[in-house]
C-alpha positions as CSV (number, residue, x, y, z in Angstrom):
1,M,-5.4,-9.8,21.0
2,K,-3.4,-12.7,18.8
3,E,-1.8,-9.9,16.1
4,M,-0.4,-8.5,19.5
5,P,2.3,-10.8,18.7
6,G,2.7,-10.8,15.4
7,K,2.8,-6.4,15.4
8,W,5.7,-6.1,17.8
9,A,7.5,-8.8,15.7
10,E,7.1,-6.9,13.1
11,L,8.6,-3.2,14.8
12,E,11.0,-5.6,16.2
13,R,12.6,-7.2,12.7
14,E,11.6,-3.2,10.9
15,A,13.9,-2.2,14.1
16,R,16.7,-4.3,13.3
17,E,16.6,-3.8,9.2
18,I,17.4,0.0,10.2
19,R,20.3,-0.7,12.3
20,R,21.4,-2.9,9.9
21,R,21.0,-0.3,6.9
22,Y,23.1,2.7,8.7
23,A,25.1,0.8,10.6
24,D,28.9,1.3,9.5
25,W,30.5,-2.5,8.8
26,E,33.6,-1.2,8.4
27,F,33.9,-0.3,11.3
28,I,32.2,-2.4,13.3
29,E,34.6,-5.4,11.5
30,K,38.0,-2.6,12.9
31,Q,36.9,-3.2,16.4
32,P,38.5,-5.5,19.3
33,P,37.0,-8.9,19.7
34,R,34.8,-8.0,22.3
35,L,33.4,-5.0,21.2
36,R,32.4,-5.6,17.4
37,A,31.0,-9.2,19.8
38,A,28.7,-6.1,21.7
39,L,28.4,-3.6,18.5
40,K,27.1,-6.7,16.2
41,Y,24.5,-8.8,19.6
42,Y,22.9,-4.7,19.7
43,V,22.9,-4.1,15.5
44,E,20.9,-8.3,15.5
45,T,18.5,-7.9,19.3
46,G,18.4,-3.7,20.1
47,D,19.2,-5.8,23.6
48,I,22.0,-2.5,24.6
49,R,22.1,-2.5,28.5
50,R,22.8,-6.8,27.4
51,A,25.6,-5.1,24.4
52,A,27.0,-3.0,26.9
53,K,27.9,-5.1,29.5
54,L,29.0,-7.4,26.3
55,A,31.0,-5.2,26.0
56,G,32.8,-3.5,29.2
57,L,31.5,-0.8,28.4
58,K,28.9,1.6,30.8
59,L,26.2,2.3,28.8
60,E,26.7,5.7,28.3
61,D,30.1,4.9,26.9
62,F,28.4,2.5,24.4
63,R,25.6,4.7,23.3
64,E,29.2,6.8,22.2
65,L,30.4,3.8,20.3
66,L,27.1,3.4,19.0
67,R,27.5,7.0,17.3
68,R,31.0,6.0,16.3
69,A,29.9,2.9,14.9
70,N,26.5,4.7,13.4
71,V,24.4,2.6,15.4
72,P,21.4,4.4,15.3
73,V,19.5,3.8,18.3
74,V,15.8,3.1,17.8
75,V,12.7,2.7,19.8
């Protein structure tokens, strides 16, 4: 059982690296501060619901923003 936390941490790290690598950082940096912060929060944490709330968008609208920013949704 001691392996699980380490395994989950490794999977989270890999997902974060994928999101960072594929994100269109030029697009992200051009966004208004609230959207830019929410996109960066999602890239770092993967918490789509909280990121959508930070952006002030419905989940569907935030997912569309992620698509425009080329940020993959890694599960």
